[in-house]
C-alpha positions in Angstrom: -1.0 -27.9 20.6 0.8 -26.7 17.5 0.4 -29.7 15.1 4.1 -29.9 14.5 4.4 -26.2 13.6 7.8 -24.7 14.0 8.1 -20.9 14.4 10.2 -19.2 11.8 13.9 -18.7 12.4 14.4 -15.8 9.9 12.0 -12.9 9.3 11.7 -10.4 6.5 9.8 -7.2 6.3 9.1 -5.8 2.8 7.7 -2.4 1.8 6.6 -2.6 -1.8 6.2 0.6 -3.9 4.8 0.1 -7.4 6.2 3.2 -9.0 7.0 2.2 -12.6 10.5 3.6 -12.8 11.6 4.0 -9.2 10.1 0.9 -7.5 13.4 -0.6 -6.6 14.6 2.5 -4.9 11.4 3.0 -3.0 10.9 -0.6 -1.9 12.8 -1.9 1.1 13.7 -5.3 2.5 14.6 -5.8 6.2 16.1 -9.2 7.2 16.2 -10.4 10.8 17.1 -13.5 12.8 15.0 -14.9 15.6 17.2 -15.5 18.6 15.3 -17.1 21.5 12.5 -14.6 22.2 14.1 -11.6 20.4 14.3 -10.4 16.8 17.8 -9.3 15.7 17.8 -7.1 12.6 20.8 -7.9 10.4 20.2 -6.0 7.2 18.1 -3.2 5.7 18.4 -2.2 2.1 16.3 -1.1 -1.0 15.4 -3.9 -3.4 17.6 -2.4 -6.0 20.6 -2.5 -3.6 19.9 -5.8 -2.1 19.4 -7.7 -5.3 21.5 -5.6 -7.7 18.7 -4.8 -10.1 17.5 -1.7 -11.8 14.8 0.3 -10.0 12.1 -0.3 -12.6 9.0 -2.0 -11.3 9.4 -5.0 -13.6 12.9 -5.8 -12.4 11.9 -5.1 -8.7 9.0 -7.6 -9.0 11.1 -10.2 -10.7 13.8 -9.9 -8.0 11.2 -10.1 -5.2 9.4 -13.1 -6.6 12.6 -15.0 -7.2 13.8 -14.2 -3.7 10.6 -15.2 -2.0 10.3 -18.4 -4.0 13.8 -19.5 -2.9 13.1 -19.2 0.8 12.4 -22.3 2.9 10.1 -23.2 5.7 12.2 -21.6 8.3 11.3 -18.1 7.0 8.3 -15.8 7.3 7.8 -12.6 5.3 5.6 -9.6 5.9 4.5 -7.6 2.8 2.8 -4.3 3.2 0.2 -4.3 0.5 -3.4 -5.7 0.5 -3.7 -9.4 -0.4 -7.4 -9.2 -1.4 -10.4 -7.1 -2.1 -13.7 -6.8 -0.2 -16.0 -9.8 -0.7 -18.8 -7.5 -1.8 -17.0 -6.1 -4.8 -15.5 -9.3 -6.3 -17.4 -12.1 -8.0 -15.1 -14.9 -6.8 -15.7 -16.4 -3.4 -12.4 -18.4 -3.3 -9.2 -16.4 -2.7 -7.0 -18.9 -4.6 -9.2 -18.6 -7.7 -9.5 -14.8 -7.3 -5.7 -14.5 -7.4 -5.6 -16.9 -10.4 -8.1 -14.8 -12.4 -7.2 -11.3 -11.4 -5.4 -10.6 -14.8 -8.7 -11.5 -16.5 -10.8 -9.1 -14.4 -8.6 -6.0 -14.2 -6.3 -4.6 -16.9 -4.7 -1.9 -14.6 -4.8 -0.4 -11.2 -7.1 2.3 -12.5 -9.4 -0.3 -14.0 -9.5 -2.2 -10.7 -10.5 1.0 -8.9 -13.2 1.9 -11.4 -14.8 -1.6 -11.4 -14.6 -2.0 -7.6 -16.2 1.4 -7.1 -19.0 0.5 -9.5 -19.7 -2.7 -7.6 -19.5 -0.8 -4.3 -22.3 1.5 -5.5 -24.4 -1.5 -6.6 -24.2 -3.2 -3.2 -24.8 0.0 -1.2 -27.7 1.2 -3.4 -25.5 4.1 -4.7 -24.6 5.3 -1.2 -20.9 4.4 -1.2 -18.1 4.0 -3.8 -15.6 2.8 -1.2 -16.1 -0.2 1.0 -13.6 -1.8 3.3 -12.5 -5.4 3.9 -13.5 -6.6 7.4 -9.8 -6.6 8.4 -9.4 -2.9 7.4 -12.3 -1.4 9.4 -10.8 -1.6 12.9 -7.5 -0.3 11.7 -8.9 2.8 10.0 -7.2 1.7 6.8 -8.2 2.9 3.3 -9.9 0.6 0.9 -7.6 -1.8 -0.9 -8.6 -0.3 -4.3 -8.3 3.4 -3.1 -6.4 5.4 -5.7 -3.7 6.0 -3.2 -3.1 2.3 -2.8 -4.5 0.7 -5.9 -1.1 0.3 -7.7 0.5 -1.6 -4.8 -2.7 -3.8 -4.5 -2.9 -4.6 -8.2 0.7 -5.3 -8.9 1.3 -6.8 -5.5 -1.4 -9.4 -6.0 -1.0 -10.0 -9.7 2.8 -9.9 -10.0 4.1 -10.8 -6.6 1.6 -13.2 -4.9 0.1 -14.8 -8.0 3.4 -16.5 -9.2 4.0 -17.8 -5.7 0.5 -19.2 -5.4 0.4 -20.8 -8.8 3.8 -22.5 -8.3 3.0 -23.3 -4.6 6.4 -22.0 -3.6 5.0 -20.1 -0.5 2.0 -20.2 1.8 -0.1 -17.1 2.0 -1.8 -17.1 5.4 -4.5 -17.3 6.6 -6.0 -18.1 3.1 -3.6 -21.1 2.9 -2.4 -23.3 5.7 1.2 -23.3 6.7 3.4 -26.0 5.1 6.6 -27.3 6.7 8.9 -26.6 3.7 7.3 -23.4 2.4 7.9 -19.8 3.6 5.0 -18.0 5.2 3.8 -14.8 3.7 1.7 -12.4 5.8 0.0 -9.1 5.0 1.2 -6.3 7.3 0.2 -2.7 7.8 2.9 -0.8 9.6 0.7 2.2 10.5 -1.7 -0.2 12.2 1.2 -1.8 14.1 2.5 1.6 15.2 -1.0 2.2 16.8 -0.6 -1.0 18.8 2.8 0.2 19.9 1.3 3.4 21.2 3.7 5.4 19.0 0.8 7.4 17.6 -1.0 8.4 20.7 -1.5 12.1 21.1 0.5 12.4 24.3 3.6 11.0 22.8 3.2 11.9 19.1 5.3 14.8 17.9 4.1 17.1 15.1 4.2 15.2 11.8 3.9 11.7 13.4 6.2 9.5 15.4 9.9 10.0 14.8 12.1 7.0 13.7 13.9 7.3 17.1 10.6 7.0 19.0 9.5 4.0 16.9 12.8 2.2 17.3 12.9 2.8 21.0 9.4 1.3 21.3 10.5 -1.8 19.3 13.6 -2.2 21.4 11.4 -2.5 24.5 9.6 -5.3 22.6 12.8 -7.4 22.1 13.8 -6.0 18.7 17.6 -5.6 18.5 19.4 -3.3 16.0 23.1 -2.5 15.8 24.1 1.1 15.8 24.9 1.0 12.1 21.5 -0.5 11.2 19.7 2.0 13.4 21.5 4.8 11.7 20.7 3.5 8.3 17.0 3.2 9.1 16.8 6.7 10.6 18.6 8.2 7.6 16.6 6.4 5.0 13.2 7.7 5.9 9.7 6.2 6.4 9.9 3.3 4.0 12.9 1.7 5.7 11.3 2.2 9.1 8.1 0.7 7.9 10.0 -2.4 6.7 11.4 -2.8 10.2 7.9 -2.5 11.6 6.6 -5.1 9.1 9.3 -7.5 10.2 8.3 -7.0 13.8 4.6 -7.6 13.1 5.5 -10.8 11.2 7.7 -11.9 14.1 5.1 -11.6 16.8 2.2 -13.1 14.7 4.1 -16.0 13.3 5.2 -17.3 16.7 1.8 -18.8 17.4 0.2 -21.0 14.7 -3.2 -20.1 16.0 -2.8 -16.7 14.5 -2.3 -18.3 11.0 -5.4 -20.4 10.9 -8.9 -18.8 10.8 -12.3 -20.4 10.4 -14.1 -17.2 9.6 -15.2 -16.9 6.0 -14.2 -13.2 5.4 -10.4 -13.6 6.1 -10.3 -16.7 3.8 -11.7 -14.6 1.0 -10.5 -11.0 1.6 -7.2 -11.6 3.4 -6.2 -10.5 6.9 -3.9 -7.8 8.1 -1.4 -8.9 10.8 -0.4 -6.1 13.1 
């Protein structure tokens, strides 16, 4: 029983890079159509190219938020940054309120890392400065506030998700229930998805990691369709474009069943959940 839920007809995968001056050239958007049981990729471009904006982070964020807010209930979007922080290091137990108040708690990505590390030491009696969300542990992911990821986490939550939440122009699952006339927003982790595709197993992994060709072949076997021109563009563009395709695939296979979008466990409702 799906309670009237209708799977999305259009899927987007977004890789967000928070670089101050080059965000729009490093961030990628993939668009795909759901056709019967397959996913047909129709476009792949940087944010700067897709929306005709400067590559500065401020313009990239503005373009992304405007685009996402204009989508309708037929769409689902996979974003590749953490949607929350570990329950043990934040004082707020409700995700909606956490998102609302994040500008009051942290002044910058570096401040977020510093404060989260301090709280991590407190809750572990000084043993650890880095604790993971429950959803990160099985995926061998780094902490959401790790220095390598903190900019994407901070600006992603504060400047991308927060405006959508405050205006109720999208539904961020599983923290919020799907709504018929709102697009779905899912947290994705392309590296984790690649693990599920067996692209990173030792027996098939070439030196340096899976090649774009290997990844796209694996996706093709799972009903992802790409034209020769799109395939060439993805292969030529590098890892970020490829990860946007993987994010779209993860969104597609998880948004098909509404059971994946509703969770009764407390931790995902507070910390967020990674869809692979």
